[in-house]
Each structure stands twice: as C-alpha cells, then as structure tokens.
N, C-alpha and C positions, 0 to 999 in steps of 0.2 A: 504494500500500500504506500502511496506517495505521501510525503509529509505535507501538511498544510501550514500556511503562514500563521504564526501566533497572532491572535486577535489584538489589534491596535498597536503592534510593535512599531510599525512605521510612524503612526500618529504620535506615539510616545517620544520617539526620536525627534520628530519635527517640533513638537511642543517644547521639548528640552532645549533645542537650538533657538527657537523663537523667544523663549523666556530669557535667555542670555542676551540676545540681540536687543530686546525691548526693555532691558533693565534701565535704560536712560529715560524711560517714560514715567518717571517718578514712582516706579514700582506698581503702579495701578494696573497695568496690563500683564506684566511679567509674573507677578506673584500668583494670580489665579491660574495662569497657564502652567506654571511649575507645579502647583498643587494638583491640578487635574492630571498632569503627566505622572506624578507620583502615585496618585490613586489608581490610575489605569495600569501603571507598572506593577503595583501590588496585586491587582486582579489577574494580570497577565502571568505573573510569576506563579501564582497559585494554580492557574490553569495549566501552565507548563509542568509544574512539579507533580501534578496528578497523573500526567501521561506524557513524559518527555520524548518518547520515541515517535509520537504522533505530530509534533510541532517543530517548525524551524523558525528562525527569527529571534531566538533568545538573545543573541548578541546585540541586536538592534534595541531590544527592550532594556538590556543592561546599560548600554551607552546612553540611551535616552534618559534613564533614571539618574545616572551620574550627572548628565548635563542639566537635568531639572533641579537637582540638589545644588549645583553650582549657580544656576540661574536664580534659585530661591534665595541663596545667600547674598548674591550680588544685588538683587532687588531690595532685600531687607536693608542691606548696608546703605544703598543709595537713598532709600526712603528715610532712614535715620539721618542721613546727611541733610536731606531737604528739610526735615523737621528741625534740625539744629540751626540751619540757615534762617528759617522762619523765626526761630526763637531769638536769634541774634539781631536781626535787622527789623523784625516786626512785620505784621500783616499789612499795615497801612502803606508801606512803601510800594506795594505792587500796583497801586493806582497812580503813583506819582514817580516817573522815571528820575526826575531831578533829586528827589528825596532818597531814592534808592542809591544813586551814585554817591550822594553825600554820606549815607550810612556805610557804604562799602569803603569809601575813602577813610572814614573814621576807624573801621575795622583794620585796614592796612596800617594806619598810623599807630594804633594800639598794639599791633604785633600779633 
C-alpha cells in the first residue's frame, strides 16, 4: 500500500514560515499562525504515531513545528518591544509626528 501524505504537514510548514516572516506585524498576525501551526502539528504527530508506516511527510511537520516555535518566540519578543516603546514614549505621540520625534530625541539624549 502506498503511503499517504500526513494531514496538514505542508500547511504546518507554511504557517511556520509565515509566522516568522510576519513577526514584524506587531505580533498580531504571526502569533495566531504559530499557535495554529503548533496545534495542527500536535494533531498530526498523534496521527503519525498511531500508524507511522501509513504516512509520509513527518519531516515537513517537524520542520514546521520548529519554525512555528521560532516564529512564536520572535513574535512575542517583538510584541514586548512594541509595548515597551509605547510605555516609553506614550500613546499620545502616535497622532502627532512632531511630538513623536521630540520624544525619540529625548530618549536618545537620555541614553
């Protein structure tokens, strides 16, 4: 009998890659994609371990899971950085570019 592709193994890999690429979108898009990839990877691994000789694509699933973990970490770090920036310069500066530049110059001067 011919092996069939592990369900969602390619999708897990794609979501893992996209979660890394989209980490610069404030974490809003990358975090959910990474979480979905990790959930799908858990289900796919369970399916594979029940009957490993029936499925191929386990390496894609493992690579996608690793990429999703990396993407999740990067997205969380970037989100924390954005929150830190907001706490340093304040929310009110995002409506006033001149005030934003002034606050950024103050941050540079204070080191």
